[in-house]
Every structure is written in C-alpha cells, then in structure tokens.
N, C-alpha and C positions, 0 to 999 in steps of 0.2 A: 234892394231899398226899390220902393218903385217910381217905374219911370215913364213918364203917359207918349213918351214920344220913340221908344220900343218895349213896345206890351213884348211879354211873351206869353203864349195862347198854348192852352192845353192840346195834344195832337188827335184828343179821341174827341172830344166835345166842343172844341173852338173858343172856348171860353177863357177869357183876359186872366192870368196867374198872378196873384198880390204877395205879397210876405207875408199878409199875415193870414193867411191860408194854401199850403202849396203840398206836396211831396214828389220826389223826386225818383231817379233810377239808375242807380251806376252803371256802365259799363267796362269790358275788358281796359279800353285801348286808354280810359283815365275822362271819358264823357260822360254827362251826366245828361237826363231828358226829364224834363220837368212835368208836372202831370195837377189837375186842380184838387183832384182826389184819390184815395186809395182807390177807388171804383174803377175809376179811368188808368188807371195805372195796370188794375187787375188785367182790364180789357186789352191794354196794349201789350202785357207780357204774353198773356195765353195766343193773341192773334200771330205773334212774335213765332212762337214757339209751333205753331203749327205751319208755319212756312218754311223754318229752317229744319226740319226733317225730325225723325226722334230723335235724334243726339243734342239737339237742343243748339247747333249751334251752325248757322251758316258757312258755305265752302270757303269765304274770307269776306271784307268788309273793309271800306273806303277804295284808298288806289295810291298807288303811288309809282314814281317812273322811278324811283330809287331807293331801295333800300340801305340800311346803314350796316355792311357788314352782312354774308353770305346766308339765305333762312329763305325758309318756303312758304309759301303763299297760302297754302291748305292750314282754314283758318286762322287765318293772320290777316294782313293785309294785301290785297288785289295789287297784281301787276299793271301796269298801265304801260301796254307796250308799244314805244315809239310813238303814237300820232294819240292824240287827246280824245278820240272816242274809242281808242280798241283799249278797254277796261276788261281784262279777264277776271268777270267775277263771277263765273260758273264752270261746271264741269267739263262743260263743252268746250266751251271756246278756249277754256286751259290748254284742253287737248288741241285744240285748231293752233296755238301759238307754238305748242310743241314742235306739230308735224312742221309749221313754217318756220320756227327758229331752226329746224333740220334742215330745210331745203334751202335755209339762207348760203352756205358754204359751197354745197353743191351746186348750186347755181354759179353762185363765183368761180368755182374751179371748171366749169366750165365756159363759163367765158373767157378764162385766160386761156385754156384749152382751144377754143376755139380762134383766139385772135391770132395766138401764134402759128395757126395750121394756116390762118387766110396770111400769115406772114409769110412764112416760108411758100407758100403759093403765088403771092403777087413775087416776091424774088426770084420764083423761076423762071417766071413768063419773059419771053421776049421784050427787048425795047418798047414800050408802050408811050403813049404822046402825054404831053404835059397835063393836061385834063385829068385823061386814066389816070396819073401819077397823083394827079389831088385828092382824086376820087379815093383810091386807093388807105391815103394818109387816113382821110376823111373817117372813113368807115372804122379803119385801127382806131383811131382817135373817139367815137362814139361809141366804142367797146371798150375801153381802157375806162371809161365815164363813168360810163355801167358798172363795171368791175369794181372802182375804185366806191360808187355811192353803197354797194354789197357788203364792201369790206368796211367801209364806215358803221352801216346798219348792226353788222356783227360784233365791232368793237359797243356800240351802244347798249346792245344786248348784253353785253357781260357787266357791264356799266350801272344796268341793273341789281345785280346782288340776286337773284331768284337762282337759286342750287337747281332746280329742278332743269330750266330755260340754261343752263350754262351748262348742265350734261348732255340737254340734246345739241348745241350748238359747238363742241366736244367732239362728240359721235360725229356731228354731221362731217365736218372736217376730216377726220379718220378716214370715212367711207371715200369721201370725195376725193382725196387721196389716193386710195387705193384703185380707184375710179378710173381718175384720169392721168396719174403721173406714177404709180409703180409701171417699172418696167421698162419707162417711157426710154432712158437712158440705153437700156439692153438695145431696144429695136433699131434707136440711132444711130449706135454703133455698129452693132453687129452686121456687117457684109457678107455678104456673100463674095466666094473666091469664083473668078470667072470660070467659064468655061473653057478649053483650049485649043478649041475649035471655031469659038470666037471671035471675035475680033475690034476691042473693043474701040479702035483710033475710028473704026467705020460705023459705028453707034452702035454695035452688037453685044456692047455689055451694058449692064445696070447698071442705074444713075442713083446714084448718093445723093442728100438735101443738099452737101455742097457743090452737087454738079461738076463732080470728076468721073471719068470714066476709067480710067488704067488705076483700078481697082489693087494690082497686083505691085502695086507703088504706092499704096495708100499707108499715110503714118495717121494716128490719131493719140492726141495727146489732151490730158485731162488737168486746164488750169486753174485751181478752183478761185485763185486770187485776183481775176481779173472783174472790175466792175462794171465797167462800159465800155463801147466802143471806141471811142472818143480819145481816151489816156491810155487804158489799160490794153486793150484788145490792139490796138491801132502798133502800140510801141513793141509787142509782142509778134503781130503780125512782121512789122520792117525786122526785125532783129533774127526770124526766121527767113524773108523772105532776100537775108544779105548773104545766106549759106550758101557756098558753092552748091551745084547740084541739086535744088532747091526748084522746082518749078513754077511753083502755084502752090499758095496756101490762103486758106478761106477761114475765119474765126467768128465760131458761133458763139453772143458774149450770154446769152440768153441758157446756152448748159455747160457753158463755161467749156469747152471743148475748141480747138484748133483743129482743121484735118490738112495735112502737109500733102503734097505732089513730091518727091523725089525720086531721082534716078539711081541713086545708092541706096543699096539694102543697108547697110552697116553706116547708116545717118542715124540711128538710134541715140546716140552716146552726142553725137554734135547736137542734136538739137533740143535734147532735154538741156545742157551747156550753154547755147544760145539764150535758150530764157531762160535761165539761172543768172546769168550774165547782166541781166538787164530788171535783175529785182523780183521773179515770180519762179515759184516754184513747179515743176510738171512733173506729169505720169505717165507713162506710155498705156496706153489702152490698147491699142492696135498697132503692128509692125507687121512687113510684107515679110514671106516667109523665106 
C-alpha cells in the first residue's frame, strides 16, 4: 500500500514508486529492489553487471562480524574484521586481512618471548632500588596487557567463522611456535660441562638462568603439574630444600623445571621421591655424571 510518510524511490530516476505501477529485482540473499519501470530495472542491472566483472558476481556483499558456521566470504557476505570500518569487501582488502590475521599470533608469541626474556634479565641483575623494581614490574605488566589484547583479538577472529581467516590464524600460531618456542627447553636445560681447568667457585664456569655455577652438581627436574609459584612451586621447593645434601633450589614455574644443587650425585632417587611425596610427579632431565 502507498505510504506518503515513507516513500520508495526508484534508484535510477529518483521517482516515487506507487503500488499501481512498479517492478522489482530479487537478489540472492532474499532482498528486493523496487523500480518504477522495466527500463529503470534494465539500466540498473546492466550497470551492476559491468561493475562486478565478467562473471556477474561481486567479490562479496553486505557485511557481518559473525557468520552462522564456517563459510567463505568469496561471493558471499563480506567480513567485518574487528572494527566497524574494516569491511573486507574486495580481493585486496581480504588479502591484507589474511596477512594481518597471520601476523597476529606471531606478534603475540613475540610479546611472550620478550616478556620472559626481560623477566629473566631483571631477575639476574644485582639488588636494585625499590623504584627500579617498580619500573621492572610496570614494564612486564604493560607487555602482559599487550599480549592479552592480541590473544583476545585472535579469539574474536575465530568467532567470525570465516574459513580463510581461521586457516591463516592457525598457520600463524604454528609458525610462531616454531620461531619462538621450538627448542627453547633444550637450550635452557642443556648445559656445558665445565672445564677441569676452570674454577666455578671463582666465577670461571658458565652461569645458567638458575644462577648456579657448580654445574657438575646440578640436577634438573621437570615437574609438569606445577601451575603457580605461590602454592605448587613453593611446595616443591620446600620439599627439596629439606633433603640432606641439597645446597640450593631454584624453581622456574614457566618452564615447569626445578634446578637443584646437590653435593651428592646419588640424590637422583631421593629428589624424585621427595617431589612425589608432596603430590607431584618429577622427571630427571639432567643429573651429574
């Protein structure tokens, strides 16, 4: 019926369309475009075909921040990537979005690696002032906030349910793991046997991330069940420090490793039993020869 308050205008001529005389064009998504005459409809159709290419289909149409199940945006609904203006409605924009989503987990893993490197560096420095410690903590906090922001962006990309962007994101996580984390445990745990001519006590031996120099007495235990230092890590540390012959214990909660300096090379079984006694399973990664 005619409604003078909300007139429908012909998109070509701009003339008001009435119920007495009109025609329409049906689109794939169920929408309809109304025209005053068949001539206006033909003009609109020929113009749309010339702009969309030889196959008559645009790259995508409309926009959505979340699809109903995994699907592709090609000849379908355009992706609205994270922000309102970021609509990937062309091949170039979609390619740039694909590359950006791939880089997202790489940046996330890079922040994790940088934050952990700085944390280890801050720990190994000599005692500093309270203001310097606060600055160190603030730096690590800012890096953590950036890391979590990127992680939530990655989660939102998954929730778009675009197949291409999802593949790009997973591929980026795989490359990030290979680049930043693969072999990290080997590099952290593998230590060099000190030279017989060097004196570790005098500072001649190499220093590992745990801060010990008597590498000939070093045990490395892997305790995967440790979740935090306040409870798990401190419990394991106290259990090991209570063993006769254990001189020093260092817990790295991030790598789930415990570094133990023991004067007896026969302490292998005793260390494992002590960890088992407090409810954790331990595996010896390194023991003195």
